[in-house]
C-alpha positions in Angstrom: -6.6 18.5 -37.3 -4.7 15.7 -35.0 -4.4 12.3 -36.0 -7.2 9.8 -35.4 -11.0 8.5 -36.8 -12.1 12.0 -37.8 -16.1 12.0 -38.3 -18.0 13.8 -41.7 -20.2 16.4 -40.4 -22.5 16.4 -43.6 -23.0 12.6 -43.9 -21.5 11.2 -40.4 -18.2 8.9 -41.8 -15.1 9.1 -40.7 -12.7 10.6 -42.2 -9.7 8.7 -42.3 -5.7 9.7 -41.9 -3.6 8.3 -45.8 -0.1 8.3 -46.2 0.9 9.0 -49.5 3.2 6.8 -51.8 2.3 7.8 -55.5 1.4 11.6 -57.3 -0.2 11.3 -60.8 -1.7 14.7 -61.7 -4.8 15.6 -59.6 -5.0 12.0 -58.0 -2.4 10.3 -55.2 -2.6 6.8 -54.4 -2.3 6.7 -50.7 -2.7 4.1 -47.9 -5.3 4.2 -45.8 -5.7 1.1 -42.5 -2.9 -0.7 -45.3 -5.5 -0.8 -48.2 -4.3 1.4 -50.9 -6.8 3.6 -52.9 -6.9 7.1 -55.6 -8.2 10.4 -53.5 -8.1 13.1 -55.4 -6.0 16.0 -54.4 -7.6 19.2 -55.9 -8.0 20.2 -51.9 -4.1 19.6 -51.6 -2.5 20.1 -54.4 1.1 20.8 -53.4 0.5 16.4 -52.1 4.0 15.0 -52.2 5.0 11.2 -51.6 4.8 10.8 -47.5 2.3 13.5 -46.5 0.0 11.8 -44.2 -3.2 13.4 -45.9 -7.3 13.2 -44.8 -9.2 11.6 -47.0 -12.9 10.8 -46.9 -15.3 9.6 -50.2 -12.4 9.3 -52.0 -11.0 12.2 -52.1 -7.7 14.3 -49.7 -9.6 16.8 -47.5 -6.4 18.3 -46.1 -2.7 18.1 -44.9 -2.9 16.6 -41.4 -0.8 19.1 -39.2 2.6 19.6 -39.2 3.0 16.4 -41.3 5.3 16.5 -44.4 6.5 12.8 -44.3 
């Protein structure tokens, strides 16, 4: 997966990359386009600060390939 805007095949919305700032259980605070938001990391449970995650609708979908902050 490359960094950039990816379109959701289900709803057509855009998934955006977000940099993990902190992790708390199965939630993380990520920075997406200059804004902080909480996302669920159930699909990426080993996420840690510095990782770049692809996020959509409050859920981290995957770690962007080759990125380990």
